[in-house]
C-alpha positions in Angstrom: 22.5 35.0 -5.0 22.6 32.0 -2.7 20.1 31.7 0.2 21.5 28.5 1.8 18.4 26.4 1.3 19.3 25.1 -2.2 19.2 21.4 -1.3 15.6 21.9 -0.1 14.4 23.9 -3.1 16.5 22.3 -5.8 14.8 21.5 -9.0 15.5 18.9 -11.6 14.3 19.1 -15.3 12.4 15.8 -15.0 11.0 15.7 -18.5 14.5 16.3 -19.9 15.8 13.5 -17.7 12.9 11.3 -18.9 13.7 11.8 -22.6 17.5 11.4 -22.0 16.7 8.2 -20.1 14.7 6.8 -23.0 17.6 7.7 -25.3 20.0 5.8 -22.9 17.6 2.9 -22.8 17.7 2.6 -26.6 21.5 2.7 -26.7 21.8 0.2 -23.8 19.5 -2.3 -25.5 21.3 -1.7 -28.8 24.6 -2.3 -27.1 23.4 -5.5 -25.5 22.2 -6.8 -28.9 25.3 -5.7 -30.8 27.8 -7.0 -28.4 25.9 -10.3 -28.0 25.9 -10.8 -31.8 29.6 -10.1 -32.2 30.5 -12.4 -29.3 31.6 -9.9 -26.6 29.8 -11.1 -23.5 31.7 -8.8 -21.1 30.5 -5.7 -23.0 27.0 -7.1 -23.3 26.9 -7.5 -19.5 28.2 -4.0 -19.0 25.4 -2.7 -21.2 23.0 -4.8 -19.3 24.1 -3.2 -16.0 23.7 0.2 -17.7 20.3 -0.8 -18.7 19.3 -1.6 -15.1 20.6 1.8 -14.0 18.6 3.6 -16.7 15.4 1.7 -16.0 15.8 2.5 -12.3 16.3 6.2 -13.1 13.3 6.2 -15.4 11.2 4.6 -12.7 12.2 7.3 -10.2 11.7 10.1 -12.7 8.2 9.0 -13.7 7.4 8.6 -10.0 8.5 12.2 -9.3 6.6 13.5 -12.3 3.4 11.8 -11.1 3.8 13.2 -7.6 3.0 16.6 -9.0 4.0 20.1 -8.5 5.2 19.7 -5.0 8.3 17.8 -6.3 8.2 19.5 -9.7 7.5 23.2 -9.1 6.4 25.3 -12.0 8.3 28.3 -13.5 6.4 30.7 -11.4 7.8 29.2 -8.1 11.1 30.8 -7.3 14.0 28.3 -6.6 14.9 30.1 -3.3 13.5 32.5 -0.8 14.2 36.0 -2.0 16.6 38.1 0.0 14.5 40.9 1.6 17.5 42.7 3.3 18.6 44.7 0.3 17.0 46.5 -2.7 16.7 44.4 -5.9 18.9 46.8 -7.8 22.0 48.7 -6.5 21.6 52.5 -6.4 23.1 54.4 -9.3 
């Protein structure tokens, strides 16, 4: 059921994004080191750009996590305003 206010009440699994960001951070650093060692500066620069994107995303994710439950609602907060115009289950 869609209520039309999804952009306002949308949720993001921030802790999952945090851990995936750390995983991406490790791969980007590993790519920079590996490509620099084998003499591929173009690929090392590409991994460096990816590293900047990952660090920026991690900064934003940590910021949103620290802002608290207003931006990271708990499981007991519904993602939309329930529809009150019809019964929850169709009649048999």
